[in-house]
TORBALUM-852372 format. One record per atom (N, C-alpha, C, O, CB): x, y, z. Coordinates in steps of 0.1 Angstrom, whole numbers, padded with zeros to 4 digits, always signed. Glycine has a CB too. Layout:
// residues N
XYZ;...
***
This chain:
// residues 232
+0267-0476+1134;+0271-0462+1130;+0269-0453+1142;+0260-0454+1149;+0264-0457+1118;+0279-0444+1144;+0278-0434+1155;+0279-0420+1149;+0286-0418+1139;+0289-0436+1166;+0273-0410+1155;+0274-0397+1151;+0288-0392+1154;+0294-0396+1164;+0263-0388+1157;+0293-0383+1146;+0307-0377+1149;+0306-0369+1161;+0296-0361+1163;+0312-0368+1137;+0315-0370+1171;+0315-0363+1183;+0317-0348+1181;+0325-0344+1173;+0325-0368+1193;+0309-0340+1189;+0311-0325+1188;+0323-0320+1194;+0329-0311+1190;+0298-0318+1194;+0327-0327+1205;+0339-0323+1212;+0350-0334+1210;+0347-0345+1207;+0336-0321+1228;+0363-0330+1212;+0373-0340+1211;+0372-0352+1221;+0368-0350+1232;+0387-0333+1213;+0375-0363+1216;+0374-0375+1224;+0388-0380+1226;+0395-0385+1217;+0365-0387+1218;+0393-0379+1239;+0407-0382+1242;+0407-0395+1250;+0400-0396+1261;+0414-0371+1250;+0415-0405+1246;+0417-0417+1254;+0430-0415+1262;+0440-0411+1257;+0419-0429+1244;+0429-0417+1275;+0440-0415+1284;+0445-0428+1290;+0437-0436+1294;+0437-0405+1295;+0458-0430+1289;+0465-0443+1294;+0474-0439+1306;+0483-0431+1304;+0472-0450+1283;+0472-0445+1317;+0482-0444+1328;+0486-0458+1332;+0479-0466+1338;+0475-0437+1341;+0499-0461+1329;+0505-0474+1332;+0520-0472+1335;+0528-0480+1333;+0503-0484+1321;+0523-0460+1341;+0537-0457+1343;+0543-0464+1355;+0555-0466+1355;+0539-0442+1345;+0535-0469+1364;+0540-0476+1375;+0536-0491+1375;+0538-0497+1364;+0535-0469+1389;+0530-0496+1385;+0526-0510+1385;+0511-0512+1385;+0506-0523+1386;+0532-0517+1396;+0503-0501+1383;+0489-0503+1381;+0485-0496+1368;+0490-0486+1364;+0482-0496+1393;+0475-0502+1362;+0471-0498+1348;+0457-0493+1349;+0448-0499+1355;+0472-0509+1338;+0454-0481+1343;+0440-0476+1341;+0439-0468+1328;+0449-0463+1324;+0436-0468+1353;+0427-0468+1322;+0425-0461+1310;+0412-0453+1313;+0403-0457+1320;+0424-0470+1298;+0410-0441+1306;+0399-0433+1308;+0395-0426+1295;+0404-0423+1287;+0401-0423+1319;+0382-0422+1294;+0377-0414+1283;+0365-0407+1288;+0358-0412+1296;+0375-0423+1270;+0362-0396+1282;+0349-0389+1286;+0338-0395+1278;+0338-0395+1265;+0350-0374+1283;+0328-0400+1285;+0317-0408+1278;+0308-0398+1271;+0309-0386+1273;+0309-0416+1289;+0298-0403+1264;+0289-0395+1256;+0280-0386+1265;+0276-0375+1260;+0280-0404+1248;+0278-0390+1277;+0270-0382+1286;+0278-0371+1294;+0273-0364+1303;+0262-0390+1296;+0291-0371+1291;+0300-0361+1297;+0307-0366+1310;+0317-0359+1314;+0292-0349+1301;+0303-0377+1315;+0310-0383+1326;+0323-0390+1321;+0325-0393+1310;+0302-0393+1334;+0332-0392+1331;+0345-0399+1328;+0343-0414+1330;+0340-0418+1342;+0357-0393+1336;+0345-0422+1320;+0345-0436+1321;+0359-0442+1324;+0369-0437+1317;+0338-0443+1309;+0360-0451+1332;+0374-0456+1336;+0374-0472+1336;+0364-0478+1340;+0378-0451+1350;+0384-0477+1331;+0387-0492+1333;+0400-0494+1339;+0410-0487+1336;+0386-0499+1319;+0401-0503+1348;+0414-0506+1355;+0418-0521+1352;+0410-0530+1351;+0413-0504+1370;+0432-0522+1351;+0437-0536+1349;+0437-0543+1362;+0436-0537+1372;+0451-0535+1342;+0439-0556+1361;+0440-0564+1373;+0454-0570+1373;+0459-0577+1364;+0430-0575+1373;+0461-0568+1384;+0475-0573+1386;+0485-0564+1379;+0482-0553+1376;+0476-0587+1380;+0497-0569+1378;+0509-0562+1373;+0508-0562+1357;+0508-0573+1351;+0522-0568+1378;+0507-0550+1351;+0506-0549+1337;+0519-0555+1329;+0519-0557+1317;+0504-0535+1332;+0530-0556+1337;+0542-0562+1331;+0541-0577+1328;+0549-0582+1320;+0554-0559+1339;+0531-0583+1335;+0531-0598+1334;+0520-0604+1325;+0520-0616+1322;+0529-0603+1348;+0511-0595+1321;+0500-0600+1312;+0495-0589+1303;+0497-0577+1306;+0489-0607+1320;+0489-0592+1292;+0483-0583+1283;+0470-0578+1288;+0460-0584+1285;+0482-0589+1269;+0470-0566+1295;+0458-0561+1301;+0453-0548+1294;+0442-0545+1294;+0460-0558+1315;+0463-0541+1287;+0459-0528+1282;+0449-0528+1271;+0439-0521+1272;+0472-0521+1277;+0451-0535+1260;+0441-0535+1249;+0427-0540+1254;+0417-0534+1250;+0446-0543+1238;+0427-0551+1261;+0413-0555+1266;+0406-0544+1274;+0394-0542+1273;+0414-0568+1274;+0414-0537+1283;+0408-0526+1291;+0403-0515+1282;+0393-0510+1285;+0419-0521+1301;+0411-0512+1272;+0406-0501+1262;+0394-0506+1255;+0384-0498+1253;+0417-0498+1252;+0393-0518+1251;+0381-0523+1244;+0369-0522+1253;+0358-0518+1249;+0383-0538+1240;+0370-0526+1266;+0359-0525+1275;+0355-0511+1278;+0343-0507+1278;+0363-0532+1289;+0365-0502+1279;+0362-0488+1281;+0355-0482+1270;+0345-0475+1272;+0376-0480+1283;+0359-0484+1258;+0352-0477+1246;+0338-0482+1245;+0329-0474+1242;+0360-0480+1233;+0335-0495+1248;+0322-0500+1247;+0313-0494+1258;+0302-0490+1255;+0322-0515+1249;+0318-0492+1270;+0311-0486+1281;+0308-0472+1278;+0297-0467+1281;+0318-0488+1294;+0317-0464+1273;+0316-0450+1270;+0307-0447+1258;+0303-0436+1256;+0330-0444+1269;+0305-0457+1250;+0297-0455+1238;+0304-0449+1226;+0298-0444+1217;+0286-0445+1241;+0318-0451+1226;+0326-0447+1214;+0331-0459+1206;+0331-0470+1211;+0337-0438+1219;+0335-0456+1194;+0342-0466+1186;+0356-0460+1183;+0357-0447+1184;+0335-0470+1173;+0366-0467+1179;+0379-0462+1177;+0380-0450+1168;+0387-0440+1170;+0388-0472+1171;+0372-0450+1157;+0372-0438+1148;+0367-0425+1154;+0369-0414+1148;+0364-0442+1135;+0361-0426+1166;+0356-0414+1172;+0368-0406+1179;+0366-0395+1183;+0345-0417+1182;+0379-0413+1182;+0390-0407+1190;+0396-0396+1182;+0399-0396+1170;+0400-0418+1193;+0399-0385+1190;+0407-0374+1184;+0422-0375+1187;+0430-0370+1179;+0401-0361+1190;+0425-0381+1198;+0439-0382+1202;+0440-0392+1213;+0431-0396+1220;+0445-0368+1206;+0453-0397+1215;+0455-0406+1227;+0466-0399+1236;+0476-0395+1231;+0461-0420+1222;+0462-0398+1248;+0471-0392+1258;+0477-0404+1266;+0471-0413+1270;+0464-0382+1268;+0490-0402+1269;+0497-0413+1277;+0506-0407+1287;+0513-0397+1284;+0505-0422+1267;+0506-0412+1299;+0515-0408+1310;+0529-0414+1307;+0531-0426+1306;+0510-0413+1324;+0539-0405+1305;+0552-0410+1299;+0563-0411+1309;+0575-0412+1305;+0556-0400+1289;+0560-0411+1322;+0570-0413+1332;+0576-0400+1338;+0571-0389+1336;+0582-0421+1326;+0587-0402+1346;+0594-0414+1349;+0586-0425+1355;+0576-0423+1363;+0606-0411+1358;+0589-0438+1352;+0582-0449+1357;+0590-0462+1354;+0602-0462+1351;+0568-0449+1352;+0582-0473+1354;+0588-0486+1351;+0592-0488+1337;+0584-0484+1328;+0579-0497+1356;+0603-0494+1334;+0608-0496+1321;+0598-0503+1312;+0595-0499+1301;+0622-0504+1321;+0593-0515+1317;+0584-0523+1308;+0571-0517+1307;+0565-0516+1296;+0583-0537+1314;+0565-0511+1318;+0552-0505+1318;+0551-0494+1308;+0542-0492+1301;+0548-0501+1332;+0562-0485+1309;+0562-0473+1300;+0563-0478+1285;+0556-0472+1276;+0573-0464+1303;+0571-0487+1282;+0573-0492+1269;+0560-0498+1263;+0556-0495+1251;+0584-0502+1267;+0553-0505+1271;+0540-0511+1267;+0530-0500+1264;+0523-0500+1254;+0535-0521+1277;+0528-0491+1274;+0518-0481+1272;+0521-0471+1260;+0512-0468+1253;+0516-0473+1285;+0533-0467+1259;+0537-0458+1248;+0536-0465+1235;+0531-0459+1225;+0551-0453+1250;+0540-0478+1234;+0539-0485+1221;+0525-0487+1217;+0521-0486+1205;+0546-0499+1222;+0516-0489+1227;+0502-0491+1224;+0496-0478+1219;+0488-0478+1210;+0494-0496+1237;+0499-0467+1226;+0495-0454+1221;+0499-0451+1207;+0491-0446+1199;+0500-0442+1231;+0512-0454+1204;+0517-0452+1190;+0509-0460+1180;+0506-0455+1169;+0532-0455+1190;+0507-0472+1184;+0499-0481+1174;+0485-0476+1171;+0481-0476+1160;+0499-0495+1180;+0478-0472+1182;+0465-0467+1180;+0465-0454+1171;+0457-0453+1162;+0458-0464+1193;+0474-0445+1175;+0475-0432+1167;+0478-0434+1153;+0473-0428+1144;+0485-0423+1174;+0488-0443+1150;+0492-0446+1137;+0480-0452+1129;+0478-0449+1117;+0504-0456+1137;+0473-0462+1135;+0462-0468+1128;+0451-0459+1124;+0444-0460+1114;+0457-0480+1136;+0449-0449+1133;+0437-0440+1131;+0441-0426+1126;+0433-0418+1123;+0430-0437+1145;+0454-0424+1123;+0460-0411+1118;+0456-0400+1127;+0451-0389+1123;+0455-0409+1104;+0458-0401+1140;+0455-0391+1150;+0467-0388+1158;+0476-0396+1159;+0443-0395+1160;+0468-0376+1165;+0480-0373+1173;+0480-0379+1186;+0470-0385+1191;+0481-0358+1174;+0491-0377+1193;+0492-0381+1207;+0494-0369+1216;+0498-0358+1212;+0504-0391+1209;+0492-0371+1229;+0494-0360+1239;+0503-0366+1250;+0500-0376+1256;+0481-0355+1246;+0515-0360+1251;+0525-0365+1260;+0522-0358+1274;+0523-0346+1275;+0540-0361+1255;+0519-0366+1284;+0516-0361+1297;+0526-0366+1307;+0526-0378+1311;+0501-0365+1302;+0535-0358+1312;+0545-0363+1321;+0538-0368+1334;+0528-0363+1338;+0555-0351+1325;+0543-0379+1339;+0536-0385+1350;+0536-0376+1363;+0526-0378+1371;+0543-0398+1354;+0545-0367+1364;+0545-0358+1375;+0533-0349+1374;+0527-0345+1384;+0558-0349+1376;+0529-0345+1362;+0517-0337+1360;+0504-0345+1363;+0495-0339+1369;+0516-0332+1345;+0504-0358+1360;+0493-0366+1364;+0492-0367+1379;+0481-0366+1385;+0495-0381+1358;+0503-0368+1386;+0503-0369+1401;+0498-0356+1407;+0490-0356+1416;+0517-0372+1406;+0503-0345+1402;+0498-0332+1407;+0483-0330+1405;+0476-0325+1413;+0506-0320+1400;+0479-0334+1393;+0464-0333+1390;+0456-0341+1399;+0445-0337+1403;+0462-0337+1375;+0461-0353+1403;+0454-0362+1412;+0454-0358+1426;+0445-0361+1434;+0459-0376+1410;+0465-0353+1431;+0468-0352+1445;+0468-0338+1451;+0468-0337+1464;+0480-0359+1448;+0469-0328+1443;+0471-0314+1449;+0459-0305+1446;+0453-0306+1435;+0484-0308+1442;+0456-0297+1456;+0445-0287+1454;+0452-0274+1451;+0458-0268+1460;+0437-0286+1468;+0451-0269+1438;+0459-0257+1435;+0454-0245+1442;+0462-0235+1443;+0457-0255+1420;+0442-0244+1448;+0438-0232+1455;+0446-0232+1469;+0448-0221+1474;+0423-0233+1458;+0450-0243+1474;+0457-0244+1486;+0472-0245+1484;+0480-0239+1491;+0452-0256+1495;+0476-0253+1474;+0490-0255+1471;+0493-0253+1456;+0492-0262+1448;+0495-0269+1475;+0495-0240+1452;+0497-0238+1437;+0511-0242+1432;+0513-0240+1420;+0495-0223+1435;+0519-0247+1441;+0532-0252+1437;+0535-0265+1445;+0534-0265+1457;+0543-0241+1440;+0539-0275+1437;+0542-0288+1444;+0554-0294+1438;+0559-0290+1427;+0530-0298+1442;+0560-0303+1445;+0571-0311+1440;+0567-0326+1440;+0561-0331+1449;+0584-0309+1449;+0571-0333+1429;+0568-0347+1428;+0581-0355+1427;+0590-0352+1419;+0559-0349+1415;+0582-0365+1435;+0594-0374+1435;+0590-0387+1428;+0581-0394+1433;+0599-0376+1449;+0597-0390+1418;+0594-0403+1410;+0607-0410+1409;+0618-0404+1409;+0587-0400+1397;+0606-0423+1406;+0618-0431+1403;+0629-0431+1415;+0641-0432+1412;+0625-0426+1391;+0624-0431+1427;+0634-0431+1438;+0641-0444+1439;+0636-0455+1437;+0626-0429+1452;+0654-0443+1441;+0663-0455+1442;+0675-0451+1450;+0682-0442+1446;+0667-0461+1428;+0678-0458+1461;+0690-0455+1469;+0688-0441+1475;+0678-0439+1482;+0703-0455+1461;+0697-0432+1472;+0696-0419+1478;+0691-0409+1467;+0690-0397+1470;+0710-0414+1483;+0688-0413+1456;+0684-0404+1445;+0670-0406+1440;+0663-0416+1443;+0693-0406+1433;+0664-0396+1434;+0651-0396+1428;+0650-0386+1417;+0659-0377+1415;+0640-0394+1438;+0639-0386+1409;+0637-0376+1399;+0627-0366+1404;+0615-0369+1407;+0631-0383+1385;+0631-0354+1405;+0623-0343+1411;+0617-0335+1400;+0623-0331+1390;+0631-0334+1420;+0604-0332+1401;+0597-0323+1392;+0589-0313+1400;+0581-0316+1409;+0587-0331+1383;+0592-0300+1398;+0585-0289+1405;+0575-0283+1395;+0578-0280+1384;+0595-0278+1410;+0562-0283+1399;+0551-0278+1391;+0544-0266+1397;+0543-0266+1410;+0541-0289+1388;+0539-0257+1389;+0532-0246+1394;+0518-0245+1386;+0518-0248+1374;+0540-0232+1393;+0508-0241+1394;+0495-0240+1388;+0492-0226+1382;+0493-0216+1390;+0484-0244+1398;+0490-0225+1370;+0486-0212+1364;+0478-0214+1351;+0480-0224+1344;+0498-0203+1361;+0469-0205+1348;+0461-0205+1336;+0453-0218+1335;+0452-0224+1324;+0470-0203+1324;+0449-0224+1346;+0440-0235+1346;+0447-0249+1344;+0440-0259+1342;+0431-0234+1335;+0460-0249+1345;+0467-0263+1345;+0480-0262+1352;+0485-0251+1355;+0469-0267+1330;+0486-0274+1354;+0499-0275+1360;+0510-0273+1349;+0509-0279+1339;+0501-0289+1367;+0520-0265+1353;+0531-0263+1344;+0544-0268+1351;+0546-0265+1363;+0532-0248+1340;+0553-0274+1343;+0566-0279+1349;+0575-0267+1349;+0578-0261+1339;+0571-0291+1341;+0580-0264+1361;+0590-0253+1363;+0604-0258+1362;+0613-0252+1357;+0588-0246+1376;+0606-0270+1368;+0620-0276+1369;+0619-0291+1371;+0610-0295+1378;+0628-0269+1380;+0628-0298+1364;+0629-0313+1367;+0643-0317+1365;+0651-0312+1358;+0619-0320+1358;+0646-0329+1372;+0659-0334+1370;+0662-0344+1381;+0655-0344+1391;+0670-0324+1369;+0673-0351+1380;+0678-0361+1390;+0683-0353+1402;+0690-0343+1401;+0688-0370+1384;+0680-0358+1414;+0684-0351+1427;+0689-0362+1436;+0683-0373+1437;+0673-0343+1433;+0700-0359+1443;+0705-0368+1454;+0700-0362+1467;+0700-0350+1469;+0720-0369+1453;+0697-0371+1476;+0691-0366+1489;+0700-0356+1496;+0696-0348+1504;+0688-0378+1498;+0713-0358+1494;+0723-0349+1501;+0722-0335+1496;+0727-0326+1502;+0737-0355+1500;+0717-0333+1484;+0716-0320+1477;+0702-0314+1477;+0700-0304+1471;+0722-0321+1463;+0692-0322+1482;+0679-0318+1481;+0676-0305+1490;+0679-0305+1501;+0669-0329+1485;+0669-0296+1484;+0664-0284+1491;+0649-0283+1488;+0645-0285+1476;+0672-0271+1488;+0640-0279+1497;+0626-0278+1494;+0623-0268+1484;+0628-0257+1484;+0619-0275+1507;+0613-0271+1475;+0609-0262+1464;+0594-0259+1465;+0589-0250+1458;+0612-0268+1451;+0587-0266+1474;+0573-0264+1476;+0569-0269+1490;+0576-0276+1496;+0565-0271+1465;+0557-0265+1494;+0553-0269+1508;+0546-0283+1507;+0544-0289+1518;+0542-0260+1513;+0544-0289+1495;+0539-0302+1494;+0548-0311+1485;+0551-0307+1474;+0525-0302+1488;+0552-0323+1490;+0560-0332+1482;+0552-0345+1480;+0548-0351+1490;+0573-0335+1489;+0550-0349+1468;+0542-0361+1465;+0552-0372+1462;+0561-0370+1453;+0533-0359+1453;+0551-0383+1468;+0561-0394+1467;+0555-0407+1470;+0545-0408+1477;+0574-0391+1475;+0561-0418+1465;+0557-0431+1470;+0565-0435+1482;+0573-0427+1488;+0559-0442+1458;+0564-0448+1486;+0571-0452+1498;+0586-0453+1497;+0593-0456+1507;+0565-0465+1503;+0591-0452+1485;+0606-0453+1482;+0613-0440+1483;+0625-0440+1480;+0608-0459+1469;+0607-0429+1488;+0614-0416+1489;+0626-0419+1498;+0625-0425+1509;+0604-0406+1495;+0638-0414+1494;+0650-0416+1502;+0648-0411+1517;+0642-0401+1519;+0662-0409+1496;+0653-0419+1526;+0651-0416+1540;+0657-0402+1544;+0651-0396+1552;+0658-0427+1549;+0668-0398+1538;+0674-0386+1541;+0664-0374+1537;+0664-0364+1545;+0687-0384+1533;+0657-0375+1526;+0647-0365+1523;+0636-0365+1532;+0631-0355+1537;+0643-0367+1508;+0630-0377+1535;+0619-0378+1544;+0622-0372+1558;+0613-0365+1564;+0614-0393+1545;+0634-0374+1562;+0638-0369+1576;+0638-0354+1575;+0634-0347+1585;+0651-0374+1580;+0643-0348+1564;+0644-0333+1563;+0631-0326+1561;+0630-0315+1565;+0653-0330+1552;+0621-0333+1556;+0608-0327+1553;+0602-0321+1566;+0596-0311+1567;+0598-0336+1546;+0603-0329+1577;+0598-0324+1590;+0605-0312+1595;+0599-0303+1600;+0599-0336+1601;+0618-0312+1593;+0626-0300+1597;+0622-0287+1590;+0622-0277+1596;+0641-0303+1595;+0620-0289+1577;+0617-0276+1569;+0602-0274+1567;+0599-0264+1560;+0624-0278+1555;+0594-0282+1573;+0579-0279+1572;+0573-0283+1559;+0563-0277+1555;+0577-0265+1575;+0578-0293+1552;+0572-0298+1540;+0563-0310+1542;+0568-0319+1549;+0583-0301+1529;+0551-0309+1538;+0542-0321+1540;+0544-0331+1528;+0545-0327+1517;+0527-0316+1540;+0545-0344+1532;+0547-0354+1523;+0533-0362+1521;+0528-0366+1531;+0558-0364+1527;+0529-0363+1509;+0516-0370+1506;+0519-0381+1497;+0528-0381+1488;+0505-0360+1501;+0510-0392+1498;+0512-0403+1489;+0510-0400+1475;+0500-0393+1471;+0502-0414+1494;+0518-0405+1466;+0517-0404+1452;+0505-0411+1447;+0503-0422+1450;+0530-0409+1445;+0497-0404+1439;+0486-0410+1432;+0487-0408+1417;+0489-0397+1413;+0472-0404+1438;+0484-0418+1409;+0485-0417+1395;+0472-0424+1389;+0470-0436+1393;+0498-0423+1389;+0464-0418+1381;+0452-0424+1376;+0450-0419+1362;+0454-0408+1358;+0440-0421+1385;+0442-0427+1354;+0439-0423+1341;+0429-0411+1341;+0430-0403+1332;+0432-0435+1333;+0421-0410+1351;+0412-0399+1352;+0420-0386+1353;+0417-0376+1346;+0403-0400+1365;+0431-0386+1361;+0439-0374+1362;+0447-0372+1349;+0450-0360+1345;+0449-0375+1374;+0452-0382+1343;+0459-0381+1330;+0449-0375+1320;+0453-0366+1312;+0464-0395+1325;+0437-0379+1320;+0427-0373+1310;+0425-0358+1313;+0424-0350+1304;+0414-0381+1311;+0423-0355+1326;+0421-0340+1329;+0433-0332+1325;+0431-0321+1319;+0419-0339+1344;+0445-0337+1327;+0457-0329+1323;+0458-0329+1308;+0461-0318+1302;+0470-0336+1329;+0454-0340+1301;+0455-0340+1286;+0445-0331+1280;+0448-0324+1270;+0453-0354+1281;+0433-0330+1286;+0423-0321+1281;+0427-0306+1281;+0425-0298+1272;+0409-0322+1288;+0434-0303+1292;+0439-0289+1294;+0450-0286+1283;+0451-0276+1277;+0445-0287+1308;+0459-0296+1281;+0469-0295+1271;+0463-0294+1257;+0468-0286+1249;+0479-0307+1272;+0453-0302+1254;+0447-0302+1241;+0441-0288+1238;+0442-0283+1227;+0436-0313+1241;+0435-0282+1248;+0429-0268+1246;+0440-0258+1242;+0436-0248+1236;+0422-0264+1259;+0452-0261+1246;+0463-0252+1242;+0470-0256+1229;+0479-0250+1225;+0473-0252+1254;+0464-0266+1223;+0470-0271+1210;+0483-0279+1212;+0491-0281+1203;+0474-0260+1202;+0484-0285+1224;+0496-0293+1228;+0494-0308+1224;+0491-0316+1233;+0499-0291+1242;+0496-0311+1212;+0496-0325+1207;+0508-0327+1198;+0514-0317+1194;+0482-0329+1200;+0511-0339+1195;+0522-0342+1186;+0521-0355+1179;+0512-0363+1181;+0535-0342+1195;+0530-0357+1169;+0530-0370+1162;+0534-0381+1172;+0543-0379+1180;+0541-0369+1150;+0526-0391+1172;+0528-0402+1182;+0542-0408+1181;+0547-0413+1191;+0517-0412+1180;+0548-0408+1169;+0561-0414+1168;+0572-0406+1176;+0583-0412+1178;+0565-0415+1153;+0568-0394+1180;+0578-0386+1188;+0577-0390+1202;+0586-0385+1210;+0576-0372+1185;+0567-0397+1207;+0566-0401+1221;+0578-0409+1226;+0583-0418+1219;+0553-0409+1223;+0583-0405+1238;+0595-0412+1244;+0592-0414+1258;+0587-0405+1265;+0608-0405+1241;+0596-0425+1264;+0595-0427+1279;+0605-0417+1286;+0616-0415+1281;+0598-0441+1283;+0601-0413+1297;+0610-0405+1306;+0615-0415+1317;+0607-0421+1323;+0603-0393+1313;+0628-0416+1318;+0634-0424+1328;+0642-0416+1338;+0649-0406+1334;+0643-0435+1321;+0641-0420+1351;+0649-0413+1361;+0664-0415+1360;+0672-0407+1364;+0644-0417+1375;+0667-0426+1354;+0681-0430+1352;+0681-0440+1340;+0671-0445+1337;+0687-0436+1365;+0693-0444+1335;+0693-0454+1325;+0686-0467+1329;+0689-0471+1340;+0707-0457+1320;+0677-0472+1322;+0670-0485+1326;+0680-0496+1329;+0691-0497+1323;+0661-0489+1315;+0677-0504+1339;+0686-0514+1344;+0689-0524+1332;+0700-0529+1331;+0680-0522+1356;+0679-0527+1324;+0681-0536+1313;+0692-0530+1303;+0700-0538+1298;+0668-0538+1305;+0692-0517+1301;+0702-0511+1292;+0716-0512+1299;+0726-0515+1292;+0698-0497+1289;+0716-0509+1312;+0729-0509+1319;+0735-0523+1319;+0747-0524+1317;+0727-0504+1334;+0727-0533+1321;+0732-0547+1321;+0737-0551+1308;+0747-0557+1306;+0721-0556+1326;+0729-0547+1297;+0734-0550+1284;+0747-0544+1280;+0756-0550+1275;+0723-0545+1273;+0749-0531+1284;+0762-0525+1282;+0773-0531+1290;+0784-0532+1285;+0761-0510+1285;+0770-0535+1302;+0780-0542+1310;+0785-0555+1304;+0796-0558+1305;+0775-0544+1324;+0775-0562+1298;+0779-0575+1292;+0785-0574+1278;+0794-0582+1275;+0766-0583+1291;+0781-0564+1271;+0785-0563+1257;+0793-0551+1253;+0799-0550+1242;+0773-0563+1248;+0794-0542+1263;+0802-0530+1260;+0795-0520+1251;+0785-0523+1245;+0815-0534+1253;+0800-0507+1252;+0794-0497+1243;+0781-0491+1249;+0775-0482+1243;+0790-0503+1230;
***
């Protein structure tokens, strides 16, 4: 038996790309983290990682107040696995979910709001296009100002810091030097997902887990191929 927690206990899942991690605030106030090994698309890593995490942190499932999940844009399979897992846990425990856009996770992990209170995050880069999210820091958390698909030929700088992975279109990367925008490596972690989720929770930002949906930068390739083969 465990005592009921005085503060909300949020489980955070980050598996939007090709690395998996989960986090929760432990009983002593520190953040406990478990990371998967290898590509989460190829083996069942998520639930074992959650089991290990809860044991280390000193919680049991019924202690959870909500499950936060990084919802993309990201990989088709990784997002579906992480969101389906979050839905299953929330449904079994009758608790809400917290939808954390992956761009918010990246800003939380990589940007210092005192130095850069406005950042742009590039996700889902492919060819000359990517999904752009512009975030601003106010009232103690990152807020999304604008997001949407962008082609490199139409890109204009929206912040002095651009967070991206190695797939940022070459046309954008070349222009960043011209316009004085610093490009930093994209970082996504369950610790940052948890921090963002805790800020959202304090504002009452939770929802029915069944409403969770993946964010995709473009129609998933599996869907495009299916339509090409079967029509409609």
